[in-house]
N, C-alpha and C positions, 0 to 999 in steps of 0.2 A: 504494500500500500504506500503510495507516495502522497504526502500531505503537506500543506502549508502550515504555518503556525497560527492559524485562526484560534482564538481563545477557546472555542468549544472542542477543538482537536487536541488541546494541551491540558484540558481540565483533569482533575483528580478522577472523576467518573470515567473518562475516556482512558486514562492510564490503567485503571483497574480492568477495564474491558480488554485492553490490549494484553496486559499481563496474564489474563485468564486464558489466552489463546496462544500457546507456545509456538504454534505453526505459523502465526502471522508475523511477517517482517514489515516493519514500518520505516520508511525513509522520510525524514522531515526536511523540507526545504527551508532555507533561511527566511526570515520575516519578509523581505522583499527581494526577490531574485527573478525578474521576468525572463532572464536569459536561460534559466533552468526549468522554466515552465513551458512545455510544448504548446499549451493552449494560447499563450501569448503570441506565438508564431502564427497560429491559426487565425487569431483575430487581426494580426497585422496583415496577413494575406487577404483576409476578407475586406478590410478597410481599403487596401490598395486596389482591389478589384471593383470597389464601389465608389472610387473617387469621382467626384463631379457627376454622380448619377442623380438625375432629377426624379424625385418622387413627390407625389402630391398629398398622400395620406399615410398615416401610421400603418394601416392595413397593407398598403402597397409596399412599404418598407419591410414589414414582417415577411411578406411573400417573397421579396427579393432576397432577404437574408436566408430564409429557409432554402430557397433554391440554390444559393451559393454554398450553403453548408452541405446540401445533398451532393453537389459537385465534388466537394472535398472528400466526403464520405466514400464516394465511388472511386477514389484514387488512393489506394493503399500506399503507392510509392511516395506520394506527397505527404501523407501522414507519417510514414517512416522517416522522411526527410525532416519533418518538424521535430520528431523525437531525436534523430541523430544530431540535429543542430545544437541540442542541449549539451552534448558531450558526456552525458551521464550513462553509466553502465547499470542497466536495470536487472542485473543478475543478483540474486541473494548473496550476501557475504559468506 
């Protein structure tokens, strides 16, 4: 499990839940490290693909965003690139 340091992820309750599952490996990201978070690369890609895109309504924007996310979803090579860009090794220690 890869987690950021959101306060609910680091609470005493969550620590107990993690400790009760010896099979679970948790990797914690630094408090703010967008370069280590593949989701940041996805959003940067999305924003670039939508630059200067005229939309008239929120509904139209939602439709465009969903369509662009589906395009990303259908390209496993692109997703692998976002993950590789982090330089992280996602193998358990």
